[in-house]
C-alpha positions as CSV (number, residue, x, y, z in Angstrom):
1,M,-12.6,84.4,-44.1
2,K,-15.8,84.3,-42.0
3,Q,-16.4,82.0,-39.1
4,C,-18.6,78.9,-39.7
5,N,-22.2,79.9,-39.8
6,Q,-23.4,76.3,-39.4
7,C,-25.1,76.2,-42.9
8,G,-24.7,72.4,-42.9
9,K,-23.5,72.1,-46.5
10,C,-20.4,70.1,-45.6
11,C,-22.4,67.8,-43.3
12,I,-25.1,67.2,-45.9
13,K,-22.6,66.6,-48.7
14,Y,-20.3,64.2,-46.9
15,S,-22.8,62.4,-44.8
16,N,-24.0,60.3,-47.7
17,G,-21.1,57.8,-47.7
18,G,-18.4,60.5,-47.9
19,L,-17.2,60.0,-44.4
20,S,-15.1,57.4,-42.7
21,A,-14.0,56.6,-39.2
22,S,-10.8,55.0,-38.0
23,A,-10.7,51.6,-36.3
24,E,-9.8,53.5,-33.1
25,E,-12.9,55.7,-33.4
26,I,-15.1,52.8,-34.0
27,Q,-13.6,50.8,-31.1
28,Y,-14.1,53.9,-28.8
29,W,-17.8,54.1,-29.9
30,D,-18.2,50.4,-29.4
31,Q,-16.9,50.6,-25.8
32,Y,-18.1,54.0,-24.7
33,R,-20.7,55.3,-27.1
34,P,-22.9,52.4,-28.1
35,H,-25.7,54.7,-29.3
36,I,-23.2,55.9,-32.0
37,Y,-21.7,52.4,-32.6
38,E,-25.1,51.0,-33.6
39,Y,-24.9,53.2,-36.8
40,V,-21.6,51.4,-37.8
41,S,-21.8,48.4,-40.1
42,D,-18.8,46.4,-41.4
43,G,-16.5,49.3,-40.4
44,K,-18.5,51.9,-42.3
45,I,-20.5,54.8,-40.9
46,W,-23.6,55.8,-41.0
47,S,-25.7,52.7,-41.5
48,D,-29.3,51.9,-40.6
49,P,-29.1,49.9,-37.3
50,N,-32.0,47.7,-38.4
51,N,-30.7,46.5,-41.8
52,G,-27.1,47.8,-42.1
53,Q,-27.9,49.7,-45.2
54,P,-26.1,53.1,-45.7
55,L,-28.1,56.1,-44.6
56,T,-28.5,59.0,-47.0
57,Q,-27.8,61.5,-44.3
58,C,-25.9,61.6,-41.0
59,P,-28.2,60.5,-38.2
60,W,-26.7,63.1,-35.9
61,L,-27.3,66.2,-38.0
62,R,-30.1,68.4,-36.7
63,K,-31.6,71.4,-38.5
64,Q,-32.6,74.1,-36.1
65,E,-35.5,76.5,-36.4
66,N,-33.1,79.2,-37.5
67,N,-31.9,77.1,-40.5
68,M,-28.6,76.4,-38.7
69,F,-27.4,72.8,-38.3
70,T,-26.0,71.2,-35.2
71,C,-24.3,67.9,-34.5
72,D,-25.7,65.6,-31.8
73,I,-22.3,63.9,-31.3
74,Y,-20.2,67.0,-31.8
75,F,-17.5,66.0,-29.2
76,D,-17.5,62.4,-30.4
77,R,-17.8,63.0,-34.1
78,P,-15.4,61.3,-36.6
79,D,-12.0,62.9,-37.3
80,D,-13.2,63.5,-40.9
81,C,-15.7,65.9,-39.4
82,K,-13.3,67.5,-37.0
83,Y,-10.7,68.2,-39.6
84,Y,-13.0,69.7,-42.2
85,P,-12.3,71.9,-44.0
86,T,-8.7,71.0,-44.9
87,S,-8.2,73.3,-47.8
88,V,-9.5,76.3,-49.5
89,L,-9.9,74.3,-52.7
90,E,-12.1,71.9,-50.8
91,M,-14.2,74.8,-49.5
92,I,-14.5,76.2,-53.0
93,N,-15.7,72.9,-54.4
94,D,-18.2,72.6,-51.5
95,K,-19.4,76.2,-51.8
96,C,-18.5,76.8,-48.2
97,E,-20.1,79.9,-46.9
98,M,-17.0,80.8,-44.8
99,L,-15.3,82.0,-48.0
100,E,-15.3,85.6,-48.9
101,T,-14.4,87.3,-52.3
102,S,-11.0,88.2,-51.0
103,D,-10.3,84.6,-50.2
104,L,-11.0,83.6,-53.8
105,K,-8.6,86.3,-55.0
106,D,-5.7,85.2,-52.7
107,T,-6.1,81.5,-52.0
108,K,-2.6,81.3,-50.5
109,R,-3.5,83.8,-47.8
110,A,-6.9,82.2,-47.3
111,Q,-5.2,78.8,-46.8
112,Q,-2.9,80.3,-44.2
113,Q,-5.9,81.9,-42.4
114,L,-7.8,78.5,-42.6
115,N,-4.8,76.7,-41.1
116,I,-4.9,79.2,-38.1
117,I,-8.6,78.8,-37.7
118,M,-8.4,75.0,-37.8
119,A,-5.2,74.6,-35.7
120,D,-7.1,73.4,-32.6
121,S,-9.1,70.9,-34.6
122,R,-6.3,69.1,-36.4
123,K,-3.7,66.7,-35.1
């Protein structure tokens, strides 16, 4: 399994209504990160601050000149983002570029490797 190359596929796929934030995360943003909280509407993320309508893409995703993506709120991003990817099956479905041919041939080993890679990100 390769390291993340910041292709942005997961961020693009899930930022269109596929993400959620816990009440605790939203409360934290409300108290300490109002620039993030303004994109929350009725407990849902990412909404237009002017009209509350859902955005089609995460407002914090930035495409760099080298076609890599970065997150403007990386250290304050929702747990949904922190914990991704959770499984090799999820990565296969999302066409994650971290996967190698050997991972597809032995998904059990690949899942074990993913769990090691993601150990610091998950609770």
